[in-house]
FISEKOL-735624 format. One record per atom (N, C-alpha, C, O): residue number from 1; x, y, z; atom name; chain; residue in three letters. Coordinates in Angstrom, 3 decimals, always signed. Layout:
% residues N
+------+----------+----------+----------+------+------+------+
| mifi |        u |        v |        w | kenu | nuvo | rofi |
+------+----------+----------+----------+------+------+------+
|  NUM |        X |        Y |        Z |   CA |    A |  ALA |
...
+------+----------+----------+----------+------+------+------+
//
This chain:
% residues 80
+------+----------+----------+----------+------+------+------+
| mifi |        u |        v |        w | kenu | nuvo | rofi |
+------+----------+----------+----------+------+------+------+
|    1 |  +47.261 | +103.757 |  +64.022 |    N |    A |  MET |
|    1 |  +48.602 | +103.310 |  +64.350 |   CA |    A |  MET |
|    1 |  +48.719 | +103.119 |  +65.862 |    C |    A |  MET |
|    1 |  +48.197 | +103.913 |  +66.644 |    O |    A |  MET |
|    2 |  +49.392 | +102.083 |  +66.246 |    N |    A |  LEU |
|    2 |  +49.595 | +101.754 |  +67.652 |   CA |    A |  LEU |
|    2 |  +50.608 | +102.705 |  +68.269 |    C |    A |  LEU |
|    2 |  +51.693 | +102.905 |  +67.723 |    O |    A |  LEU |
|    3 |  +50.260 | +103.281 |  +69.389 |    N |    A |  ARG |
|    3 |  +51.212 | +104.119 |  +70.122 |   CA |    A |  ARG |
|    3 |  +51.968 | +103.204 |  +71.079 |    C |    A |  ARG |
|    3 |  +51.358 | +102.481 |  +71.866 |    O |    A |  ARG |
|    4 |  +53.281 | +103.236 |  +71.010 |    N |    A |  VAL |
|    4 |  +54.100 | +102.343 |  +71.821 |   CA |    A |  VAL |
|    4 |  +54.391 | +103.000 |  +73.156 |    C |    A |  VAL |
|    4 |  +55.031 | +104.049 |  +73.227 |    O |    A |  VAL |
|    5 |  +53.903 | +102.353 |  +74.226 |    N |    A |  THR |
|    5 |  +54.168 | +102.816 |  +75.588 |   CA |    A |  THR |
|    5 |  +54.689 | +101.625 |  +76.382 |    C |    A |  THR |
|    5 |  +54.763 | +100.511 |  +75.864 |    O |    A |  THR |
|    6 |  +55.044 | +101.858 |  +77.615 |    N |    A |  GLU |
|    6 |  +55.531 | +100.747 |  +78.446 |   CA |    A |  GLU |
|    6 |  +54.430 |  +99.734 |  +78.738 |    C |    A |  GLU |
|    6 |  +54.722 |  +98.611 |  +79.148 |    O |    A |  GLU |
|    7 |  +53.180 | +100.109 |  +78.535 |    N |    A |  GLU |
|    7 |  +52.060 |  +99.191 |  +78.759 |   CA |    A |  GLU |
|    7 |  +51.726 |  +98.351 |  +77.520 |    C |    A |  GLU |
|    7 |  +50.912 |  +97.431 |  +77.593 |    O |    A |  GLU |
|    8 |  +52.354 |  +98.668 |  +76.391 |    N |    A |  THR |
|    8 |  +52.143 |  +97.898 |  +75.162 |   CA |    A |  THR |
|    8 |  +52.649 |  +96.476 |  +75.353 |    C |    A |  THR |
|    8 |  +53.750 |  +96.269 |  +75.863 |    O |    A |  THR |
|    9 |  +51.860 |  +95.512 |  +74.952 |    N |    A |  LYS |
|    9 |  +52.301 |  +94.113 |  +75.008 |   CA |    A |  LYS |
|    9 |  +53.416 |  +93.925 |  +73.983 |    C |    A |  LYS |
|    9 |  +53.326 |  +94.412 |  +72.856 |    O |    A |  LYS |
|   10 |  +54.453 |  +93.222 |  +74.380 |    N |    A |  VAL |
|   10 |  +55.588 |  +92.988 |  +73.484 |   CA |    A |  VAL |
|   10 |  +55.098 |  +92.308 |  +72.207 |    C |    A |  VAL |
|   10 |  +55.540 |  +92.648 |  +71.109 |    O |    A |  VAL |
|   11 |  +54.193 |  +91.355 |  +72.354 |    N |    A |  PHE |
|   11 |  +53.648 |  +90.632 |  +71.211 |   CA |    A |  PHE |
|   11 |  +52.973 |  +91.577 |  +70.215 |    C |    A |  PHE |
|   11 |  +53.139 |  +91.427 |  +69.004 |    O |    A |  PHE |
|   12 |  +52.214 |  +92.551 |  +70.725 |    N |    A |  HIS |
|   12 |  +51.535 |  +93.498 |  +69.848 |   CA |    A |  HIS |
|   12 |  +52.539 |  +94.363 |  +69.095 |    C |    A |  HIS |
|   12 |  +52.332 |  +94.699 |  +67.929 |    O |    A |  HIS |
|   13 |  +53.616 |  +94.717 |  +69.766 |    N |    A |  LEU |
|   13 |  +54.661 |  +95.504 |  +69.114 |   CA |    A |  LEU |
|   13 |  +55.256 |  +94.705 |  +67.952 |    C |    A |  LEU |
|   13 |  +55.435 |  +95.231 |  +66.854 |    O |    A |  LEU |
|   14 |  +55.557 |  +93.439 |  +68.206 |    N |    A |  LEU |
|   14 |  +56.103 |  +92.570 |  +67.155 |   CA |    A |  LEU |
|   14 |  +55.105 |  +92.372 |  +66.012 |    C |    A |  LEU |
|   14 |  +55.475 |  +92.352 |  +64.839 |    O |    A |  LEU |
|   15 |  +53.851 |  +92.228 |  +66.379 |    N |    A |  GLU |
|   15 |  +52.806 |  +91.988 |  +65.385 |   CA |    A |  GLU |
|   15 |  +52.585 |  +93.222 |  +64.501 |    C |    A |  GLU |
|   15 |  +52.484 |  +93.103 |  +63.280 |    O |    A |  GLU |
|   16 |  +52.513 |  +94.383 |  +65.111 |    N |    A |  GLN |
|   16 |  +52.248 |  +95.622 |  +64.379 |   CA |    A |  GLN |
|   16 |  +53.486 |  +96.137 |  +63.640 |    C |    A |  GLN |
|   16 |  +53.382 |  +96.714 |  +62.558 |    O |    A |  GLN |
|   17 |  +54.660 |  +95.918 |  +64.246 |    N |    A |  PHE |
|   17 |  +55.901 |  +96.459 |  +63.705 |   CA |    A |  PHE |
|   17 |  +56.989 |  +95.391 |  +63.705 |    C |    A |  PHE |
|   17 |  +57.883 |  +95.421 |  +64.551 |    O |    A |  PHE |
|   18 |  +56.926 |  +94.453 |  +62.771 |    N |    A |  PRO |
|   18 |  +57.907 |  +93.363 |  +62.749 |   CA |    A |  PRO |
|   18 |  +59.348 |  +93.854 |  +62.625 |    C |    A |  PRO |
|   18 |  +60.282 |  +93.141 |  +62.989 |    O |    A |  PRO |
|   19 |  +59.527 |  +95.069 |  +62.113 |    N |    A |  GLU |
|   19 |  +60.866 |  +95.628 |  +61.974 |   CA |    A |  GLU |
|   19 |  +61.540 |  +95.921 |  +63.318 |    C |    A |  GLU |
|   19 |  +62.736 |  +96.208 |  +63.366 |    O |    A |  GLU |
|   20 |  +60.767 |  +95.847 |  +64.409 |    N |    A |  THR |
|   20 |  +61.337 |  +96.077 |  +65.744 |   CA |    A |  THR |
|   20 |  +61.883 |  +94.800 |  +66.372 |    C |    A |  THR |
|   20 |  +62.422 |  +94.838 |  +67.478 |    O |    A |  THR |
|   21 |  +61.750 |  +93.670 |  +65.681 |    N |    A |  GLU |
|   21 |  +62.133 |  +92.382 |  +66.261 |   CA |    A |  GLU |
|   21 |  +63.596 |  +92.334 |  +66.710 |    C |    A |  GLU |
|   21 |  +63.903 |  +91.764 |  +67.757 |    O |    A |  GLU |
|   22 |  +64.485 |  +92.921 |  +65.938 |    N |    A |  GLU |
|   22 |  +65.907 |  +92.892 |  +66.292 |   CA |    A |  GLU |
|   22 |  +66.153 |  +93.581 |  +67.640 |    C |    A |  GLU |
|   22 |  +66.915 |  +93.083 |  +68.469 |    O |    A |  GLU |
|   23 |  +65.514 |  +94.707 |  +67.847 |    N |    A |  VAL |
|   23 |  +65.660 |  +95.440 |  +69.116 |   CA |    A |  VAL |
|   23 |  +65.040 |  +94.639 |  +70.255 |    C |    A |  VAL |
|   23 |  +65.615 |  +94.556 |  +71.341 |    O |    A |  VAL |
|   24 |  +63.893 |  +94.061 |  +70.019 |    N |    A |  ILE |
|   24 |  +63.223 |  +93.258 |  +71.044 |   CA |    A |  ILE |
|   24 |  +64.088 |  +92.055 |  +71.424 |    C |    A |  ILE |
|   24 |  +64.238 |  +91.740 |  +72.605 |    O |    A |  ILE |
|   25 |  +64.648 |  +91.392 |  +70.426 |    N |    A |  LYS |
|   25 |  +65.525 |  +90.246 |  +70.720 |   CA |    A |  LYS |
|   25 |  +66.764 |  +90.675 |  +71.504 |    C |    A |  LYS |
|   25 |  +67.253 |  +89.934 |  +72.356 |    O |    A |  LYS |
|   26 |  +67.261 |  +91.855 |  +71.218 |    N |    A |  LYS |
|   26 |  +68.449 |  +92.369 |  +71.913 |   CA |    A |  LYS |
|   26 |  +68.158 |  +92.583 |  +73.404 |    C |    A |  LYS |
|   26 |  +68.947 |  +92.171 |  +74.254 |    O |    A |  LYS |
|   27 |  +67.045 |  +93.216 |  +73.715 |    N |    A |  TYR |
|   27 |  +66.740 |  +93.547 |  +75.104 |   CA |    A |  TYR |
|   27 |  +66.083 |  +92.395 |  +75.865 |    C |    A |  TYR |
|   27 |  +66.242 |  +92.280 |  +77.080 |    O |    A |  TYR |
|   28 |  +65.360 |  +91.559 |  +75.161 |    N |    A |  PHE |
|   28 |  +64.648 |  +90.464 |  +75.809 |   CA |    A |  PHE |
|   28 |  +65.219 |  +89.107 |  +75.393 |    C |    A |  PHE |
|   28 |  +64.491 |  +88.121 |  +75.276 |    O |    A |  PHE |
|   29 |  +66.516 |  +89.077 |  +75.175 |    N |    A |  SER |
|   29 |  +67.196 |  +87.863 |  +74.696 |   CA |    A |  SER |
|   29 |  +67.008 |  +86.680 |  +75.642 |    C |    A |  SER |
|   29 |  +66.990 |  +85.531 |  +75.199 |    O |    A |  SER |
|   30 |  +66.868 |  +86.949 |  +76.934 |    N |    A |  TYR |
|   30 |  +66.666 |  +85.873 |  +77.911 |   CA |    A |  TYR |
|   30 |  +65.496 |  +84.985 |  +77.501 |    C |    A |  TYR |
|   30 |  +65.589 |  +83.759 |  +77.550 |    O |    A |  TYR |
|   31 |  +64.399 |  +85.611 |  +77.099 |    N |    A |  PHE |
|   31 |  +63.203 |  +84.852 |  +76.729 |   CA |    A |  PHE |
|   31 |  +63.456 |  +83.983 |  +75.499 |    C |    A |  PHE |
|   31 |  +62.955 |  +82.862 |  +75.408 |    O |    A |  PHE |
|   32 |  +64.229 |  +84.503 |  +74.564 |    N |    A |  TYR |
|   32 |  +64.545 |  +83.739 |  +73.352 |   CA |    A |  TYR |
|   32 |  +65.518 |  +82.608 |  +73.669 |    C |    A |  TYR |
|   32 |  +65.351 |  +81.488 |  +73.186 |    O |    A |  TYR |
|   33 |  +66.525 |  +82.897 |  +74.476 |    N |    A |  GLU |
|   33 |  +67.528 |  +81.886 |  +74.830 |   CA |    A |  GLU |
|   33 |  +66.915 |  +80.700 |  +75.572 |    C |    A |  GLU |
|   33 |  +67.367 |  +79.564 |  +75.428 |    O |    A |  GLU |
|   34 |  +65.879 |  +80.978 |  +76.369 |    N |    A |  HIS |
|   34 |  +65.229 |  +79.930 |  +77.151 |   CA |    A |  HIS |
|   34 |  +63.916 |  +79.460 |  +76.521 |    C |    A |  HIS |
|   34 |  +63.115 |  +78.771 |  +77.153 |    O |    A |  HIS |
|   35 |  +63.720 |  +79.848 |  +75.272 |    N |    A |  ARG |
|   35 |  +62.541 |  +79.452 |  +74.496 |   CA |    A |  ARG |
|   35 |  +61.220 |  +79.775 |  +75.203 |    C |    A |  ARG |
|   35 |  +60.273 |  +78.989 |  +75.198 |    O |    A |  ARG |
|   36 |  +61.201 |  +80.940 |  +75.796 |    N |    A |  LEU |
|   36 |  +60.004 |  +81.396 |  +76.510 |   CA |    A |  LEU |
|   36 |  +59.278 |  +82.512 |  +75.768 |    C |    A |  LEU |
|   36 |  +58.268 |  +83.028 |  +76.247 |    O |    A |  LEU |
|   37 |  +59.794 |  +82.884 |  +74.598 |    N |    A |  GLU |
|   37 |  +59.235 |  +84.061 |  +73.917 |   CA |    A |  GLU |
|   37 |  +57.760 |  +83.900 |  +73.584 |    C |    A |  GLU |
|   37 |  +57.002 |  +84.866 |  +73.670 |    O |    A |  GLU |
|   38 |  +57.336 |  +82.689 |  +73.203 |    N |    A |  ASP |
|   38 |  +55.921 |  +82.503 |  +72.855 |   CA |    A |  ASP |
|   38 |  +55.008 |  +82.723 |  +74.051 |    C |    A |  ASP |
|   38 |  +53.903 |  +83.246 |  +73.908 |    O |    A |  ASP |
|   39 |  +55.462 |  +82.332 |  +75.204 |    N |    A |  ILE |
|   39 |  +54.652 |  +82.486 |  +76.413 |   CA |    A |  ILE |
|   39 |  +54.810 |  +83.886 |  +76.993 |    C |    A |  ILE |
|   39 |  +53.833 |  +84.620 |  +77.147 |    O |    A |  ILE |
|   40 |  +56.041 |  +84.246 |  +77.310 |    N |    A |  ALA |
|   40 |  +56.309 |  +85.494 |  +78.025 |   CA |    A |  ALA |
|   40 |  +55.951 |  +86.730 |  +77.207 |    C |    A |  ALA |
|   40 |  +55.289 |  +87.638 |  +77.709 |    O |    A |  ALA |
|   41 |  +56.384 |  +86.767 |  +75.959 |    N |    A |  LEU |
|   41 |  +56.193 |  +87.991 |  +75.188 |   CA |    A |  LEU |
|   41 |  +54.754 |  +88.198 |  +74.742 |    C |    A |  LEU |
|   41 |  +54.380 |  +89.316 |  +74.387 |    O |    A |  LEU |
|   42 |  +53.944 |  +87.157 |  +74.751 |    N |    A |  LYS |
|   42 |  +52.525 |  +87.324 |  +74.440 |   CA |    A |  LYS |
|   42 |  +51.762 |  +87.885 |  +75.636 |    C |    A |  LYS |
|   42 |  +50.748 |  +88.564 |  +75.476 |    O |    A |  LYS |
|   43 |  +52.255 |  +87.596 |  +76.821 |    N |    A |  ARG |
|   43 |  +51.525 |  +88.000 |  +78.026 |   CA |    A |  ARG |
|   43 |  +52.036 |  +89.276 |  +78.665 |    C |    A |  ARG |
|   43 |  +51.277 |  +90.015 |  +79.292 |    O |    A |  ARG |
|   44 |  +53.331 |  +89.532 |  +78.504 |    N |    A |  LEU |
|   44 |  +53.937 |  +90.656 |  +79.218 |   CA |    A |  LEU |
|   44 |  +53.884 |  +91.959 |  +78.424 |    C |    A |  LEU |
|   44 |  +54.029 |  +91.981 |  +77.202 |    O |    A |  LEU |
|   45 |  +53.672 |  +93.035 |  +79.166 |    N |    A |  SER |
|   45 |  +53.839 |  +94.352 |  +78.570 |   CA |    A |  SER |
|   45 |  +55.343 |  +94.620 |  +78.512 |    C |    A |  SER |
|   45 |  +56.138 |  +93.875 |  +79.085 |    O |    A |  SER |
|   46 |  +55.717 |  +95.670 |  +77.830 |    N |    A |  ILE |
|   46 |  +57.136 |  +96.037 |  +77.779 |   CA |    A |  ILE |
|   46 |  +57.641 |  +96.272 |  +79.199 |    C |    A |  ILE |
|   46 |  +58.716 |  +95.796 |  +79.563 |    O |    A |  ILE |
|   47 |  +56.874 |  +96.999 |  +79.996 |    N |    A |  LYS |
|   47 |  +57.265 |  +97.273 |  +81.388 |   CA |    A |  LYS |
|   47 |  +57.368 |  +95.966 |  +82.176 |    C |    A |  LYS |
|   47 |  +58.304 |  +95.786 |  +82.956 |    O |    A |  LYS |
|   48 |  +56.425 |  +95.067 |  +81.981 |    N |    A |  GLY |
|   48 |  +56.443 |  +93.786 |  +82.681 |   CA |    A |  GLY |
|   48 |  +57.683 |  +92.985 |  +82.342 |    C |    A |  GLY |
|   48 |  +58.300 |  +92.390 |  +83.226 |    O |    A |  GLY |
|   49 |  +58.055 |  +92.963 |  +81.066 |    N |    A |  ALA |
|   49 |  +59.256 |  +92.243 |  +80.641 |   CA |    A |  ALA |
|   49 |  +60.499 |  +92.881 |  +81.250 |    C |    A |  ALA |
|   49 |  +61.411 |  +92.176 |  +81.683 |    O |    A |  ALA |
|   50 |  +60.539 |  +94.210 |  +81.285 |    N |    A |  PHE |
|   50 |  +61.663 |  +94.908 |  +81.922 |   CA |    A |  PHE |
|   50 |  +61.759 |  +94.527 |  +83.399 |    C |    A |  PHE |
|   50 |  +62.850 |  +94.286 |  +83.916 |    O |    A |  PHE |
|   51 |  +60.613 |  +94.475 |  +84.070 |    N |    A |  ASN |
|   51 |  +60.600 |  +94.145 |  +85.501 |   CA |    A |  ASN |
|   51 |  +61.051 |  +92.715 |  +85.760 |    C |    A |  ASN |
|   51 |  +61.830 |  +92.464 |  +86.680 |    O |    A |  ASN |
|   52 |  +60.569 |  +91.786 |  +84.959 |    N |    A |  VAL |
|   52 |  +60.947 |  +90.378 |  +85.124 |   CA |    A |  VAL |
|   52 |  +62.462 |  +90.221 |  +84.978 |    C |    A |  VAL |
|   52 |  +63.100 |  +89.489 |  +85.735 |    O |    A |  VAL |
|   53 |  +63.016 |  +90.914 |  +84.000 |    N |    A |  LEU |
|   53 |  +64.450 |  +90.796 |  +83.712 |   CA |    A |  LEU |
|   53 |  +65.312 |  +91.783 |  +84.502 |    C |    A |  LEU |
|   53 |  +66.538 |  +91.782 |  +84.393 |    O |    A |  LEU |
|   54 |  +64.648 |  +92.625 |  +85.301 |    N |    A |  GLU |
|   54 |  +65.340 |  +93.634 |  +86.117 |   CA |    A |  GLU |
|   54 |  +66.267 |  +94.503 |  +85.269 |    C |    A |  GLU |
|   54 |  +67.429 |  +94.718 |  +85.613 |    O |    A |  GLU |
|   55 |  +65.734 |  +94.992 |  +84.164 |    N |    A |  ILE |
|   55 |  +66.499 |  +95.853 |  +83.259 |   CA |    A |  ILE |
|   55 |  +66.525 |  +97.264 |  +83.843 |    C |    A |  ILE |
|   55 |  +65.480 |  +97.834 |  +84.154 |    O |    A |  ILE |
|   56 |  +67.731 |  +97.824 |  +83.989 |    N |    A |  PRO |
|   56 |  +67.865 |  +99.164 |  +84.577 |   CA |    A |  PRO |
|   56 |  +67.143 | +100.239 |  +83.747 |    C |    A |  PRO |
|   56 |  +66.947 | +100.092 |  +82.541 |    O |    A |  PRO |
|   57 |  +66.763 | +101.302 |  +84.423 |    N |    A |  GLU |
|   57 |  +65.996 | +102.372 |  +83.792 |   CA |    A |  GLU |
|   57 |  +66.726 | +102.970 |  +82.583 |    C |    A |  GLU |
|   57 |  +66.099 | +103.294 |  +81.575 |    O |    A |  GLU |
|   58 |  +68.041 | +103.112 |  +82.686 |    N |    A |  GLU |
|   58 |  +68.811 | +103.679 |  +81.576 |   CA |    A |  GLU |
|   58 |  +68.686 | +102.809 |  +80.317 |    C |    A |  GLU |
|   58 |  +68.544 | +103.328 |  +79.210 |    O |    A |  GLU |
|   59 |  +68.741 | +101.500 |  +80.495 |    N |    A |  LYS |
|   59 |  +68.582 | +100.570 |  +79.370 |   CA |    A |  LYS |
|   59 |  +67.162 | +100.636 |  +78.810 |    C |    A |  LYS |
|   59 |  +66.954 | +100.499 |  +77.604 |    O |    A |  LYS |
|   60 |  +66.190 | +100.846 |  +79.695 |    N |    A |  GLN |
|   60 |  +64.807 | +100.969 |  +79.249 |   CA |    A |  GLN |
|   60 |  +64.646 | +102.188 |  +78.337 |    C |    A |  GLN |
|   60 |  +63.958 | +102.132 |  +77.318 |    O |    A |  GLN |
|   61 |  +65.293 | +103.283 |  +78.723 |    N |    A |  LYS |
|   61 |  +65.244 | +104.498 |  +77.898 |   CA |    A |  LYS |
|   61 |  +65.878 | +104.241 |  +76.538 |    C |    A |  LYS |
|   61 |  +65.362 | +104.681 |  +75.512 |    O |    A |  LYS |
|   62 |  +66.997 | +103.526 |  +76.536 |    N |    A |  GLU |
|   62 |  +67.672 | +103.192 |  +75.277 |   CA |    A |  GLU |
|   62 |  +66.759 | +102.352 |  +74.382 |    C |    A |  GLU |
|   62 |  +66.703 | +102.556 |  +73.169 |    O |    A |  GLU |
|   63 |  +66.047 | +101.407 |  +74.996 |    N |    A |  PHE |
|   63 |  +65.104 | +100.568 |  +74.246 |   CA |    A |  PHE |
|   63 |  +64.085 | +101.437 |  +73.516 |    C |    A |  PHE |
|   63 |  +63.873 | +101.273 |  +72.314 |    O |    A |  PHE |
|   64 |  +63.452 | +102.362 |  +74.242 |    N |    A |  PHE |
|   64 |  +62.423 | +103.206 |  +73.630 |   CA |    A |  PHE |
|   64 |  +63.014 | +104.133 |  +72.573 |    C |    A |  PHE |
|   64 |  +62.362 | +104.418 |  +71.569 |    O |    A |  PHE |
|   65 |  +64.239 | +104.604 |  +72.788 |    N |    A |  GLU |
|   65 |  +64.897 | +105.431 |  +71.778 |   CA |    A |  GLU |
|   65 |  +65.108 | +104.630 |  +70.493 |    C |    A |  GLU |
|   65 |  +64.846 | +105.128 |  +69.398 |    O |    A |  GLU |
|   66 |  +65.578 | +103.400 |  +70.627 |    N |    A |  GLU |
|   66 |  +65.809 | +102.556 |  +69.458 |   CA |    A |  GLU |
|   66 |  +64.495 | +102.234 |  +68.737 |    C |    A |  GLU |
|   66 |  +64.422 | +102.291 |  +67.509 |    O |    A |  GLU |
|   67 |  +63.471 | +101.899 |  +69.505 |    N |    A |  ILE |
|   67 |  +62.163 | +101.600 |  +68.917 |   CA |    A |  ILE |
|   67 |  +61.618 | +102.832 |  +68.195 |    C |    A |  ILE |
|   67 |  +61.138 | +102.728 |  +67.066 |    O |    A |  ILE |
|   68 |  +61.690 | +103.988 |  +68.837 |    N |    A |  ASN |
|   68 |  +61.177 | +105.217 |  +68.224 |   CA |    A |  ASN |
|   68 |  +61.956 | +105.590 |  +66.971 |    C |    A |  ASN |
|   68 |  +61.376 | +106.101 |  +66.013 |    O |    A |  ASN |
|   69 |  +63.263 | +105.341 |  +66.965 |    N |    A |  ASN |
|   69 |  +64.053 | +105.597 |  +65.758 |   CA |    A |  ASN |
|   69 |  +63.577 | +104.730 |  +64.601 |    C |    A |  ASN |
|   69 |  +63.431 | +105.212 |  +63.478 |    O |    A |  ASN |
|   70 |  +63.340 | +103.474 |  +64.870 |    N |    A |  ILE |
|   70 |  +62.854 | +102.555 |  +63.836 |   CA |    A |  ILE |
|   70 |  +61.488 | +102.995 |  +63.328 |    C |    A |  ILE |
|   70 |  +61.251 | +103.053 |  +62.122 |    O |    A |  ILE |
|   71 |  +60.598 | +103.302 |  +64.255 |    N |    A |  LEU |
|   71 |  +59.230 | +103.651 |  +63.869 |   CA |    A |  LEU |
|   71 |  +59.168 | +104.989 |  +63.158 |    C |    A |  LEU |
|   71 |  +58.370 | +105.154 |  +62.235 |    O |    A |  LEU |
|   72 |  +59.986 | +105.947 |  +63.561 |    N |    A |  SER |
|   72 |  +59.964 | +107.242 |  +62.889 |   CA |    A |  SER |
|   72 |  +60.527 | +107.127 |  +61.476 |    C |    A |  SER |
|   72 |  +60.048 | +107.808 |  +60.569 |    O |    A |  SER |
|   73 |  +61.529 | +106.283 |  +61.269 |    N |    A |  LYS |
|   73 |  +62.046 | +106.048 |  +59.918 |   CA |    A |  LYS |
|   73 |  +60.968 | +105.382 |  +59.066 |    C |    A |  LYS |
|   73 |  +60.822 | +105.690 |  +57.883 |    O |    A |  LYS |
|   74 |  +60.224 | +104.479 |  +59.669 |    N |    A |  ASP |
|   74 |  +59.154 | +103.771 |  +58.977 |   CA |    A |  ASP |
|   74 |  +58.071 | +104.739 |  +58.533 |    C |    A |  ASP |
|   74 |  +57.574 | +104.641 |  +57.411 |    O |    A |  ASP |
|   75 |  +57.708 | +105.653 |  +59.383 |    N |    A |  ILE |
|   75 |  +56.671 | +106.642 |  +59.070 |   CA |    A |  ILE |
|   75 |  +57.133 | +107.538 |  +57.931 |    C |    A |  ILE |
|   75 |  +56.367 | +107.830 |  +57.013 |    O |    A |  ILE |
|   76 |  +58.375 | +107.968 |  +57.991 |    N |    A |  ILE |
|   76 |  +58.928 | +108.851 |  +56.951 |   CA |    A |  ILE |
|   76 |  +58.953 | +108.125 |  +55.610 |    C |    A |  ILE |
|   76 |  +58.541 | +108.683 |  +54.593 |    O |    A |  ILE |
|   77 |  +59.433 | +106.886 |  +55.605 |    N |    A |  SER |
|   77 |  +59.531 | +106.145 |  +54.339 |   CA |    A |  SER |
|   77 |  +58.143 | +105.810 |  +53.768 |    C |    A |  SER |
|   77 |  +57.978 | +105.723 |  +52.551 |    O |    A |  SER |
|   78 |  +57.170 | +105.628 |  +54.627 |    N |    A |  ASN |
|   78 |  +55.811 | +105.309 |  +54.155 |   CA |    A |  ASN |
|   78 |  +55.054 | +106.550 |  +53.665 |    C |    A |  ASN |
|   78 |  +54.035 | +106.426 |  +52.987 |    O |    A |  ASN |
|   79 |  +55.544 | +107.723 |  +54.003 |    N |    A |  SER |
|   79 |  +54.825 | +108.939 |  +53.603 |   CA |    A |  SER |
|   79 |  +55.208 | +109.391 |  +52.203 |    C |    A |  SER |
|   79 |  +54.636 | +110.354 |  +51.693 |    O |    A |  SER |
|   80 |  +56.156 | +108.723 |  +51.575 |    N |    A |  TYR |
|   80 |  +56.556 | +109.084 |  +50.210 |   CA |    A |  TYR |
|   80 |  +55.959 | +108.181 |  +49.182 |    C |    A |  TYR |
|   80 |  +56.204 | +108.358 |  +47.989 |    O |    A |  TYR |
+------+----------+----------+----------+------+------+------+
//
């Protein structure tokens, strides 16, 4: 299983965990609005995307909390 860190490529997160797409679109909406998601999200790590968009640290923490909530629910549901 992929461990999600700030160095994880956004594309890999989407590929491994498609259920995180809603959260990714919420925080990285700029890339979707400007049709840059195919380019930017394949190349950028989560930290890189945060830096490009100048997302404040508090919002970054919220992002990881939301992602971890989704992934932990996924792990629990898959263990039954």
